[in-house]
C-alpha positions in Angstrom: 0.0 0.0 0.0 1.0 3.6 -0.6 2.6 5.6 2.2 -0.2 8.1 1.8 -2.8 5.5 2.6 -4.6 6.5 5.9 -5.2 2.9 6.7 -1.5 2.3 7.2 -1.3 3.8 10.7 -3.4 3.4 13.9 -4.2 7.1 13.9 -5.1 7.1 10.2 -7.4 4.1 10.7 -9.2 5.7 13.7 -9.6 9.1 11.9 -10.8 7.4 8.6 -13.4 5.2 10.2 -14.5 7.9 12.5 -15.2 10.3 9.6 -16.9 7.5 7.6 -19.2 6.9 10.5 -19.8 10.6 10.7 -21.1 10.5 7.2 -23.7 8.0 8.4 -24.7 10.2 11.4 -25.2 13.4 9.5 -28.2 12.5 7.4 -29.6 10.2 10.1 -29.5 13.1 12.6 -31.2 15.3 10.1 -34.0 12.7 9.7 -34.4 11.6 13.3 -34.0 14.9 15.0 -34.6 17.9 12.6 -37.4 16.3 10.6 -39.0 14.7 13.6 -39.0 18.1 15.4 -40.5 19.7 12.3 -43.2 17.1 12.1 -44.2 17.4 15.8 -44.3 21.2 15.5 -46.6 20.7 12.5 -49.0 18.8 14.7 -48.2 15.3 13.5 -49.2 12.7 16.2 -46.9 10.5 18.2 -48.1 7.2 16.5 -47.4 8.7 13.1 -44.0 10.0 14.1 -43.3 6.6 15.6 -44.2 5.0 12.2 -41.9 7.5 10.4 -39.0 6.7 12.8 -39.5 3.0 12.4 -39.0 3.4 8.6 -35.7 5.3 9.3 -34.5 2.1 10.8 -36.3 -0.2 8.4 -33.6 -0.5 5.7 -31.0 -0.9 8.4 -33.0 -3.8 9.9 -33.0 -5.7 6.6 -29.6 -4.8 5.2 -28.6 -8.4 5.7 -30.7 -9.2 2.6 -28.3 -7.4 0.3 -25.2 -7.5 2.5 -23.9 -10.7 0.7 -23.4 -8.6 -2.4 -20.6 -6.7 -0.6 -18.9 -10.0 0.1 -19.7 -11.6 -3.2 -19.3 -8.7 -5.7 -15.9 -7.0 -5.3 -15.2 -4.7 -8.2 -11.5 -3.8 -8.9 -12.7 -0.3 -9.6 -11.6 1.8 -6.6 -11.4 -1.3 -4.4 -13.8 -4.0 -3.1 -15.2 -2.1 -0.1 -14.3 1.4 -1.3 -16.4 1.0 -4.4 -19.5 0.2 -2.3 -18.8 3.0 0.1 -18.2 5.7 -2.5 -21.2 4.6 -4.6 -23.5 4.6 -1.6 -22.4 8.0 -0.6 -23.1 9.4 -4.0 -26.6 8.0 -4.0 -27.2 9.3 -0.4 -26.5 12.8 -1.7 -28.8 12.3 -4.7 -31.7 10.9 -2.8 -31.5 13.5 -0.1 -31.6 16.1 -2.8 -34.9 14.7 -4.0 -36.3 14.8 -0.5 -35.7 18.6 -0.6 -38.7 18.9 -3.0 -41.1 17.4 -0.5 -42.9 19.3 2.3 -42.4 17.2 5.4 -45.5 18.6 7.1 -48.0 17.9 4.4 -46.9 14.7 2.6 -45.7 12.3 5.3 -46.2 9.1 3.2 -44.0 10.3 0.3 -41.5 11.7 2.8 -41.3 8.4 4.6 -40.8 6.5 1.3 -38.0 8.8 0.1 -36.2 8.7 3.5 -36.5 4.9 3.4 -34.8 4.8 0.0 -32.1 7.1 1.2 -31.4 4.8 4.1 -31.1 1.8 1.8 -28.0 3.4 0.4 -26.9 4.6 3.9 -27.2 1.0 5.2 -25.3 -0.3 2.2 -22.5 2.1 3.0 -22.5 0.9 6.6 -22.2 -2.7 5.4 -19.1 -1.9 3.5 -17.5 0.3 6.2 -18.0 -2.4 8.8 -16.6 -5.1 6.5 -13.5 -2.9 5.8 -13.1 -2.3 9.6 -13.3 -6.0 10.5 -10.6 -6.6 7.8 -8.1 -3.9 8.8 -8.6 -3.2 12.5 -6.4 -5.3 14.8 -8.3 -6.8 17.7 -6.5 -4.6 20.3 -7.7 -1.5 18.5 -11.3 -2.4 18.1 -12.8 -1.1 21.3 -11.0 2.2 21.0 -11.7 2.5 17.3 -15.3 1.6 17.7 -15.7 4.2 20.5 -14.4 6.9 18.2 -16.5 5.6 15.3 -19.7 5.7 17.2 -18.7 8.9 18.8 -18.2 10.4 15.4 -21.6 9.1 14.4 -23.1 11.0 17.2 -21.2 14.1 16.3 -22.5 13.6 12.8 -26.0 13.5 14.2 -25.3 16.8 16.0 -24.4 18.3 12.6 -27.4 16.9 10.9 -29.7 17.5 13.9 -28.6 20.6 15.9 -26.8 22.2 12.9 -29.9 21.8 10.7 -32.2 23.2 13.4 -29.9 26.2 13.9 -29.9 26.8 10.1 -33.7 26.3 9.9 -34.3 28.7 12.7 -32.2 31.4 11.0 -32.9 30.9 7.3 -35.8 28.5 6.9 -36.0 24.7 6.9 -35.1 24.2 3.3 -31.6 25.7 3.9 -30.8 23.0 6.3 -30.5 20.6 3.4 -27.6 22.5 2.1 -25.7 21.9 5.3 -26.3 18.2 5.2 -25.5 17.7 1.5 -22.4 19.8 1.7 -21.0 17.9 4.6 -21.6 14.5 2.8 -19.9 15.8 -0.3 -16.8 16.9 1.7 -16.4 13.5 3.3 -16.8 11.7 0.0 -14.0 13.7 -1.6 -11.7 14.2 1.3 -11.9 10.8 3.0 -13.5 8.0 1.0 -11.7 8.6 -2.3 -8.3 8.6 -0.4 -8.7 5.1 1.0 -6.4 2.4 -0.4 -7.6 -1.1 0.5 -5.3 -4.0 1.2 -4.7 -6.2 -1.8 -5.7 -9.8 -1.2 -3.4 -11.7 -3.6 -5.0 -15.1 -3.1 -8.4 -13.7 -4.0 -7.1 -11.9 -7.1 -5.3 -15.0 -8.3 -8.4 -17.1 -7.9 -10.4 -14.5 -9.9 -7.8 -14.6 -12.7 -8.1 -18.3 -13.0 -11.8 -18.2 -13.5 -13.2 -16.8 -16.7 -17.0 -17.3 -16.2 -18.9 -14.8 -14.1 -21.4 -17.5 -13.2 -18.7 -19.9 -12.0 -17.1 -17.1 -10.1 -20.3 -16.3 -8.3 -21.1 -19.9 -7.5 -17.6 -20.6 -6.2 -17.7 -17.5 -4.0 -21.2 -18.3 -2.8 -20.3 -21.8 -1.8 -17.3 -20.6 0.2 -19.3 -17.8 1.7 -22.1 -20.2 3.0 -19.6 -22.6 4.4 -17.8 -19.8 6.3 -21.0 -18.3 7.5 -22.2 -21.6 8.9 -18.8 -22.2 10.6 -18.8 -18.7 12.1 -22.3 -19.0 13.5 -22.7 -22.6 14.5 -19.2 -24.1 14.8 -17.6 -21.3 16.9 -19.1 -21.8 20.4 -22.4 -20.7 21.9 -21.5 -17.0 21.7 -22.1 -16.3 18.0 -25.5 -18.2 18.0 -26.7 -16.5 21.2 -25.6 -13.2 19.8 -28.5 -13.4 17.4 -31.0 -13.4 20.3 -29.0 -10.8 22.2 -29.0 -8.5 19.1 -32.8 -8.6 19.0 -33.2 -7.3 22.6 -33.1 -3.6 23.5 -29.5 -2.3 24.3 -30.5 -0.8 27.6 -33.4 1.7 27.7 -33.9 3.3 24.3 -37.0 5.5 24.4 -35.1 8.7 25.2 -32.8 8.1 22.2 -35.6 7.5 19.7 -38.6 9.6 18.5 -40.1 10.1 22.0 -36.9 11.9 23.1 -37.5 14.4 20.4 -41.3 14.8 20.8 -40.9 15.3 24.5 -38.8 18.4 23.8 -41.5 19.9 21.7 -44.3 18.9 24.2 -42.4 20.5 27.1 -42.4 23.8 25.2 -38.9 24.1 23.8 -38.3 26.1 20.6 -36.0 25.2 17.7 -33.0 26.9 19.2 -33.5 25.2 22.6 -33.9 21.9 20.9 -30.8 22.5 18.8 -28.8 23.4 22.0 -30.0 20.3 23.8 -29.3 18.1 20.8 -25.8 19.4 20.6 -25.2 18.8 24.3 -26.6 15.3 24.2 -24.7 14.2 21.1 -21.4 15.5 22.6 -22.3 13.6 25.8 -23.0 10.5 23.7 -19.8 10.9 21.7 -17.8 11.2 24.9 -19.6 8.1 26.3 -18.6 6.2 23.2 -15.0 7.0 23.6 -15.0 6.3 27.3 -17.0 3.1 26.9 -14.7 1.7 24.2 -11.5 2.6 26.2 -12.8 1.2 29.5 -14.2 -2.0 27.9 -10.9 -2.8 26.2 -9.3 -2.9 29.6 -11.9 -4.5 31.8 -13.8 -6.7 29.4 -16.5 -6.0 26.9 -19.2 -8.2 28.4 -18.6 -7.1 32.0 -18.7 -3.4 31.2 -21.6 -3.7 28.8 -23.7 -5.1 31.6 -22.7 -2.0 33.7 -23.5 0.4 30.9 -27.0 -1.2 30.3 -27.9 -0.8 33.9 -26.7 2.8 33.9 -29.1 3.7 31.1 -32.0 2.8 33.4 -31.2 5.4 36.1 -32.1 8.6 34.1 -35.0 6.8 32.5 -36.4 5.7 35.8 -36.0 9.2 37.4 -37.8 10.8 34.5 -40.6 8.2 34.6 -41.2 9.0 38.3 -41.5 12.7 37.5 -44.0 12.2 34.7 -46.3 9.8 36.6 -49.7 11.5 37.1 -48.3 14.8 35.8 -47.3 14.3 32.2 -44.7 16.7 30.8 -45.9 19.4 33.3 -44.1 17.3 36.0 -40.6 18.1 34.8 -39.0 21.5 34.1 -37.0 22.3 31.0 -33.8 22.5 33.1 -34.5 19.1 34.6 -35.1 17.6 31.2 -31.9 19.0 29.9 -29.9 17.3 32.7 -31.6 13.9 32.4 -31.2 14.0 28.6 -27.5 14.7 28.8 -26.9 12.0 31.4 -29.0 9.4 29.5 -27.1 10.1 26.2 -23.8 9.7 28.0 -24.8 6.3 29.3 -26.2 5.4 25.8 -22.8 6.3 24.4 -21.1 4.0 26.8 -23.3 1.2 25.4 -22.7 2.1 21.8 -18.9 2.3 22.2 -18.8 -1.2 23.6 -21.5 -3.0 21.6 -19.6 -3.0 18.3 -16.5 -4.5 19.9 -18.6 -7.2 21.4 -20.2 -8.2 18.1 -16.9 -8.0 16.2 -15.6 -10.5 18.7 -18.4 -12.9 17.6 -17.8 -12.4 13.9 -15.9 -14.5 11.4 -13.8 -12.0 9.4 -14.1 -14.2 6.2 -17.8 -13.3 6.0 -17.7 -10.0 7.9 -20.0 -8.1 5.6 -22.8 -10.6 6.1 -22.4 -12.0 9.6 -21.5 -8.7 11.3 -24.1 -6.9 9.3 -26.6 -9.4 10.3 -26.0 -8.6 14.0 -26.2 -4.9 13.3 -29.4 -5.3 11.3 -31.0 -7.2 14.1 -30.1 -4.3 16.4 -31.9 -2.0 14.1 -35.0 -4.2 14.2 -35.0 -3.4 17.9 -35.1 0.3 17.1 -37.8 -0.1 14.5 -40.2 -2.1 16.6 -39.4 0.0 19.7 -40.2 3.3 17.9 -43.5 1.8 16.6 -44.8 0.4 19.9 -43.5 3.3 22.0 -45.3 5.9 19.7 -48.6 4.0 19.9 -48.3 3.4 23.7 -47.3 7.0 24.5 -50.2 8.3 22.5 -52.6 5.9 24.3 -51.1 5.9 27.9 -48.6 8.7 28.2 -44.8 8.9 28.3 -44.3 7.6 31.8 -45.9 4.2 31.0 -43.5 3.6 28.2 -40.5 4.5 30.3 -41.5 2.1 33.1 -42.0 -0.7 30.6 -38.4 -0.1 29.4 -37.0 -0.5 32.9 -38.6 -3.9 33.1 -37.1 -5.0 29.7 -33.6 -4.3 30.9 -33.4 -7.8 32.6 -33.6 -9.7 29.3 -30.3 -8.8 27.7 -28.5 -8.9 31.0 -29.4 -12.6 31.4 -27.7 -13.4 28.1 -24.5 -11.4 28.4 -22.5 -13.9 30.4 -23.0 -16.5 27.7 -21.7 -14.4 24.8 -18.3 -16.0 24.5 -16.0 -14.5 21.8 -15.5 -16.4 18.6 -13.1 -19.3 18.8 -10.4 -19.5 16.1 -12.0 -21.4 13.2 -10.9 -22.9 9.9 -12.6 -21.3 6.9 -12.7 -22.1 3.3 -9.9 -20.9 1.0 -10.5 -17.5 -0.6 -13.0 -17.7 -3.4 -13.1 -15.8 -6.6 -14.8 -12.4 -6.7 -16.9 -10.7 -9.3 -15.2 -7.7 -10.9 
């Protein structure tokens, strides 16, 4: 690899993957924070907003369906993973530009559809980024790198959420799109296009020996299925139980989904106040990611993840007690600021450790599919949580939802001790790829 390749050094790897994750956070923050705020201010109900938020996570929940393409189709143009990352970023910019023509307050169905399409490309980018990370990050760097990666994702959400709201308050909502689109274009040019992937000589040699596209595909698919089966079912109980674990809430999640944003509107905060709080909470979450990754590398991912899960319950429980019988009138704006910042720090602790845990359960030979499968299941959690929480909050109030979340904390904690890391396994020889 060239000396200019940012993946050649530890610092370069951390910076590169952090900025790539930031490119995921920017448009997601815009959709989940700025758009949700605009919808609630426009009088859209909690159940409808919950449905919209569920579709933000929908493509991420099912990205496993097309994730094998990243493993199976590896063009030489740009590089196997770089091609997918760059192509997805271009389409993210294009689709978000189309969303600009839709009024979020009057055409929720079309808006939801377009945002879902945008997130198909965002999820595809994530598949390729994670596969590249599994391939190039040494094990001893994963916790720290993942902490910075998720921290940067949160900072991206601050740009797309708080930044967009600041711009919307000063110049109108449509101008917020320029901020988001410009930031994505800068990362595409300054980061993605500078990446130089490792060259896998055995894979290239196998591809050169095979002239038929169909035979290349079938050979690669056979090796892929064998490796996936080995990674999930021949590597100890951890990888298999990881499936169930990934389908359970990562701590309490309501304050980090749509309800956290709608509460801010319902408590009487204006756009600037919401932008200020969003900035504070995303910085707190980013700090939590870095701290969580660093601490978990030293004291154990499973042990610390259990602690982080429990910590998310404290601010959630405190807020629930304040809201019982009083609704949003039971808490002041200042109190909500404090509890939101504390919660997002604990949520960051979880995020900074979760990725390292799942990477430890993943077979690198089929990283784009197995690891993506775990992450997709995690997004299923966010999708079904946003749906039921929106409906439940509209019917029974915010406090009822938060108390249910406290009870659900026990489920993932029971499984954590059994998530043993992946044992060294024998996998198939590198198979041909499709150029």
